[in-house]
C-alpha positions as CSV (number, residue, x, y, z in Angstrom):
1,M,13.5,-27.0,-53.1
2,L,12.9,-23.2,-53.3
3,Q,15.7,-20.9,-52.4
4,I,13.7,-19.3,-49.6
5,E,13.0,-22.7,-48.0
6,F,16.7,-23.6,-48.3
7,E,17.7,-20.4,-46.5
8,L,15.0,-20.6,-43.8
9,R,15.9,-24.2,-43.0
10,K,19.6,-23.3,-42.8
11,M,18.9,-20.5,-40.3
12,C,16.8,-22.9,-38.2
13,R,19.7,-25.3,-38.0
14,E,22.1,-22.5,-37.1
15,H,19.9,-21.4,-34.2
16,R,19.3,-24.6,-32.2
17,V,18.3,-23.0,-29.0
18,D,15.1,-24.9,-28.2
19,G,13.9,-28.5,-27.8
20,R,14.0,-31.0,-30.6
21,T,10.2,-30.8,-31.1
22,T,10.4,-27.0,-31.5
23,Q,13.3,-27.4,-34.0
24,S,11.3,-29.9,-36.0
25,D,8.3,-27.6,-36.0
26,R,10.4,-24.7,-37.2
27,L,11.8,-26.7,-40.1
28,E,8.2,-27.6,-41.1
29,L,7.2,-23.9,-40.9
30,A,10.1,-23.0,-43.2
31,A,8.8,-25.4,-45.8
32,T,5.2,-24.1,-45.4
33,I,6.1,-20.5,-45.6
34,A,8.3,-21.0,-48.7
35,R,5.5,-22.9,-50.4
36,D,2.9,-20.3,-49.5
37,L,5.1,-17.4,-50.6
38,D,5.4,-18.9,-54.0
39,A,1.6,-19.7,-54.0
40,C,0.6,-16.1,-53.3
41,G,2.6,-14.6,-56.2
42,Y,6.1,-14.0,-55.0
43,H,7.7,-16.4,-57.5
44,R,10.8,-14.4,-58.4
45,F,11.4,-13.4,-54.8
46,S,11.3,-16.9,-53.4
47,R,13.9,-18.1,-55.9
48,Q,16.6,-15.4,-55.6
49,K,19.7,-15.7,-53.4
50,S,19.6,-14.1,-50.0
51,C,15.8,-13.7,-50.3
52,S,15.4,-14.5,-46.6
53,R,17.3,-11.3,-45.8
54,K,15.1,-9.3,-48.0
55,L,11.8,-10.2,-46.5
56,K,9.5,-7.2,-46.4
57,D,6.3,-6.2,-44.7
58,K,4.4,-6.6,-48.0
59,H,5.5,-10.3,-48.1
60,V,4.1,-10.8,-44.6
61,R,0.8,-9.2,-45.5
62,G,0.5,-11.3,-48.6
63,L,1.1,-14.4,-46.6
64,V,-1.5,-13.4,-44.0
65,Q,-4.1,-12.7,-46.7
66,H,-3.3,-16.1,-48.2
67,W,-3.7,-17.9,-44.9
68,T,-6.9,-16.1,-44.0
69,G,-8.3,-17.1,-47.4
70,K,-7.5,-20.7,-46.6
71,G,-9.5,-20.4,-43.4
72,L,-6.6,-20.9,-41.0
73,S,-7.4,-20.0,-37.3
74,P,-6.1,-16.8,-35.7
75,G,-3.9,-18.9,-33.4
76,T,-2.2,-20.7,-36.3
77,I,-1.6,-17.4,-38.1
78,N,-0.2,-15.8,-34.9
79,N,2.2,-18.8,-34.6
80,R,3.4,-18.3,-38.1
81,L,3.9,-14.5,-37.6
82,A,6.0,-15.3,-34.5
83,F,8.2,-17.5,-36.6
84,L,8.6,-14.7,-39.3
85,R,9.6,-12.2,-36.6
86,L,12.2,-14.7,-35.4
87,V,13.6,-14.9,-39.0
88,C,13.7,-11.1,-39.1
89,D,15.6,-11.0,-35.8
90,W,18.0,-13.7,-37.1
91,T,18.8,-11.5,-40.1
92,G,19.3,-8.4,-38.0
93,R,16.1,-6.8,-39.4
94,G,13.8,-6.9,-36.4
95,G,12.1,-3.7,-37.3
96,V,10.7,-5.0,-40.6
97,M,7.6,-6.4,-39.0
98,S,5.1,-4.9,-36.5
99,K,5.2,-6.5,-33.1
100,R,1.4,-6.4,-33.0
101,N,-0.6,-9.2,-34.7
102,A,-3.6,-6.9,-34.9
103,D,-1.7,-4.9,-37.5
104,Y,-1.9,-7.9,-39.8
105,H,-5.2,-9.5,-39.1
106,E,-8.3,-8.8,-36.9
107,G,-8.6,-12.4,-35.6
108,K,-7.9,-13.0,-32.0
109,R,-7.0,-16.3,-30.4
110,I,-9.8,-17.3,-28.0
111,R,-8.3,-18.1,-24.7
112,E,-11.3,-18.3,-22.4
113,A,-13.1,-21.7,-22.4
114,T,-16.9,-21.5,-22.4
115,V,-17.4,-25.3,-22.4
116,S,-15.3,-28.1,-21.0
117,K,-12.8,-29.7,-23.3
118,A,-11.8,-32.3,-20.7
119,A,-11.3,-35.8,-21.9
120,Y,-11.4,-38.9,-19.8
121,V,-10.3,-42.5,-20.6
122,G,-10.9,-45.5,-18.4
123,T,-8.4,-48.1,-17.2
124,E,-10.1,-50.7,-19.3
125,V,-9.5,-48.6,-22.4
126,L,-5.9,-48.0,-21.6
127,N,-5.4,-51.7,-21.0
128,R,-6.1,-52.2,-24.7
129,V,-2.9,-50.3,-25.7
130,R,-0.6,-53.1,-26.6
131,N,2.7,-51.1,-26.6
132,R,3.7,-51.0,-22.9
133,Y,5.7,-47.8,-23.2
134,A,2.7,-46.0,-24.9
135,Q,0.3,-47.3,-22.3
136,A,2.5,-46.1,-19.4
137,S,2.9,-42.7,-21.0
138,L,-0.8,-42.3,-21.5
139,R,-1.4,-43.2,-17.8
140,L,1.0,-40.4,-16.8
141,Q,-0.7,-37.9,-19.0
142,V,-4.1,-38.7,-17.5
143,A,-2.7,-38.7,-13.9
144,F,-0.5,-35.6,-14.1
145,G,-1.8,-33.5,-17.0
146,L,1.5,-33.8,-18.9
147,R,2.1,-32.6,-22.4
148,R,2.8,-35.3,-24.9
149,K,6.5,-34.5,-25.1
150,E,6.8,-34.6,-21.3
151,A,5.0,-37.9,-21.1
152,L,7.4,-39.5,-23.6
153,M,10.7,-37.9,-22.4
154,I,10.2,-38.2,-18.7
155,Q,12.4,-40.6,-16.8
156,P,10.0,-41.7,-14.1
157,D,12.5,-43.2,-11.7
158,W,14.5,-39.9,-11.7
159,A,11.3,-37.8,-11.5
160,D,9.8,-39.6,-8.5
161,R,10.6,-37.6,-5.3
162,G,8.1,-39.3,-3.1
163,N,5.4,-36.7,-2.7
164,R,5.9,-35.0,-6.1
165,I,7.4,-35.5,-9.5
166,V,10.1,-33.2,-10.9
167,L,10.3,-32.4,-14.6
168,Q,13.6,-31.5,-16.1
169,D,13.9,-28.4,-18.4
170,T,14.9,-30.6,-21.4
171,W,11.5,-32.4,-21.2
172,T,9.2,-29.3,-20.9
173,K,7.9,-26.7,-23.2
174,G,10.0,-23.5,-23.2
175,G,12.6,-25.2,-21.0
176,R,10.8,-24.4,-17.7
177,P,11.4,-27.1,-15.1
178,R,8.6,-27.7,-12.7
179,E,7.1,-29.9,-9.9
180,I,3.7,-31.6,-9.7
181,P,2.5,-32.9,-6.4
182,I,1.4,-36.5,-6.0
183,T,-2.0,-36.2,-4.2
184,T,-4.0,-39.3,-5.3
185,Q,-3.5,-43.0,-5.3
186,A,-4.1,-43.0,-9.1
187,Q,-1.1,-40.8,-9.6
188,R,1.1,-43.1,-7.5
189,Q,-0.1,-46.2,-9.4
190,A,0.6,-44.5,-12.8
191,L,4.1,-43.5,-11.7
192,D,5.0,-46.9,-10.3
193,H,3.7,-48.6,-13.4
194,A,5.8,-46.2,-15.6
195,K,8.9,-46.9,-13.4
196,A,8.4,-50.7,-13.9
197,V,8.3,-50.2,-17.7
198,A,11.1,-47.7,-18.1
199,G,13.5,-48.8,-15.4
200,K,16.2,-46.0,-15.2
201,G,15.3,-44.7,-18.7
202,S,12.6,-42.6,-20.4
203,M,9.3,-43.6,-21.8
204,I,10.8,-44.0,-25.3
205,P,11.8,-47.5,-26.2
206,P,15.6,-47.7,-26.2
207,S,15.9,-48.7,-29.8
208,L,13.9,-45.6,-31.1
209,S,14.5,-41.9,-31.3
210,Y,12.0,-39.4,-29.9
211,K,10.7,-38.3,-33.3
212,G,10.6,-41.9,-34.7
213,Y,8.6,-43.2,-31.7
214,R,6.3,-40.2,-31.5
215,D,5.4,-40.3,-35.2
216,G,5.2,-44.1,-35.4
217,L,4.5,-46.5,-32.6
218,W,3.0,-43.8,-30.3
219,Q,0.6,-42.5,-32.9
220,N,-0.5,-46.0,-33.8
221,A,-1.0,-46.9,-30.2
222,C,-3.3,-43.8,-29.7
223,R,-5.2,-44.6,-32.8
224,S,-5.7,-48.2,-31.6
225,I,-8.1,-46.9,-28.9
226,G,-9.6,-44.1,-30.9
227,L,-7.5,-41.2,-29.6
228,T,-6.8,-38.4,-32.1
229,G,-5.2,-36.2,-29.5
230,T,-4.4,-36.2,-25.8
231,H,-4.6,-32.5,-24.8
232,G,-8.0,-33.1,-23.3
233,F,-6.3,-35.0,-20.5
234,R,-4.6,-31.7,-19.5
235,H,-8.0,-30.0,-19.4
236,A,-9.4,-32.8,-17.2
237,Y,-6.4,-32.5,-14.9
238,A,-6.7,-28.7,-14.6
239,Q,-10.5,-28.9,-13.8
240,D,-10.1,-31.7,-11.3
241,R,-7.2,-30.0,-9.6
242,Y,-9.0,-26.7,-9.5
243,E,-12.0,-28.3,-7.7
244,A,-9.7,-30.1,-5.3
245,L,-7.9,-26.9,-4.4
246,A,-10.8,-24.4,-4.4
247,G,-13.4,-26.7,-3.0
248,F,-15.9,-26.0,-5.7
249,P,-16.1,-26.7,-9.5
250,C,-14.6,-24.3,-12.1
251,P,-16.9,-22.2,-14.3
252,V,-16.9,-24.6,-17.3
253,R,-18.1,-27.3,-15.0
254,G,-21.0,-25.2,-13.7
255,G,-19.2,-23.6,-10.8
256,P,-19.8,-20.0,-9.7
257,K,-18.6,-17.1,-11.9
258,R,-16.6,-14.3,-10.3
259,D,-19.6,-12.0,-9.8
260,E,-21.3,-14.8,-7.9
261,M,-18.5,-15.7,-5.6
262,T,-18.1,-14.6,-2.0
263,A,-15.0,-12.8,-0.8
264,E,-13.6,-16.1,0.5
265,Q,-14.4,-17.9,-2.8
266,L,-12.6,-15.1,-4.8
267,Q,-9.5,-15.7,-2.7
268,L,-9.7,-19.5,-3.2
269,D,-10.3,-19.0,-7.0
270,E,-7.2,-16.8,-7.3
271,W,-5.0,-19.2,-5.3
272,A,-6.3,-22.3,-7.1
273,R,-5.6,-20.8,-10.5
274,G,-2.1,-19.9,-9.5
275,R,-1.4,-23.5,-8.4
276,V,-3.0,-25.0,-11.5
277,S,-1.0,-22.7,-13.8
278,A,2.3,-23.7,-12.1
279,E,1.5,-27.4,-12.2
280,L,0.6,-27.2,-15.9
281,G,3.8,-25.4,-16.7
282,H,2.4,-22.0,-17.7
283,G,4.0,-18.8,-16.8
284,R,0.7,-16.8,-16.6
285,R,-2.3,-17.6,-14.5
286,R,-4.6,-16.2,-17.2
287,V,-3.8,-19.2,-19.3
288,V,-5.9,-21.3,-16.9
289,E,-9.0,-19.6,-18.4
290,A,-8.5,-21.8,-21.5
291,Y,-8.9,-24.8,-19.2
292,C,-11.3,-23.8,-16.5
293,G,-13.1,-20.7,-17.9
294,K,-12.8,-17.1,-16.9
295,G,-15.5,-17.0,-14.2
């Protein structure tokens, strides 16, 4: 193991302030950045003691050039830059890096959806998932637009409040608790099914850890029905919910754009986007553009 990786991983373990998934992602980023620093020419630097406390702007620029050459997306590069800024903050050298991603690369993450990325899966397909915990979690994702982590860590019996579900901060991204209303029979059926499977516990089999289940049985269950990802279920939930609230489809489903809306539709659009944003667990309404389009 390179010295830089050892030091970065040590810092990650010393700053356990986020969820287990975030912590795991940070440890993987530490290994990736150490490997890439060595690959783009900083051999001596990545092997000397206290190198993590000597990180300079030139090292960051070398990494970005390396990542751009590998064809990484702007969003991926921005996530890695955010981690490097965190490292600089941890070492008390927050001023080393620019706060603007544009100072390192010209690529911008595309937020606005121009085509629908919604994914739908029928009951007959979900019934083919043999692991009952995985099947119940997938039903919850489809019904409530949950993230993967939320659908695995949720304790359905505790979350069920009759007309809504409540998500604890330890289950959600960024530690933001939230509520999602129960407005359809499909949601009630998915929740009752999950409660029958989990009892008083979570959607992770009692004998397994979150990471062990996520990377093992859960992944295998998804692959068994041809799923390579489940984020499309959130897109489907957002678009369905927008239409239910606004009374007309969102732009990526052929609905009116803002310059085509009446004054009443503009108000409904703004209100619906605010509700959808809150139910998805996002702090900004603009993020809904990635699901429903800008309009």
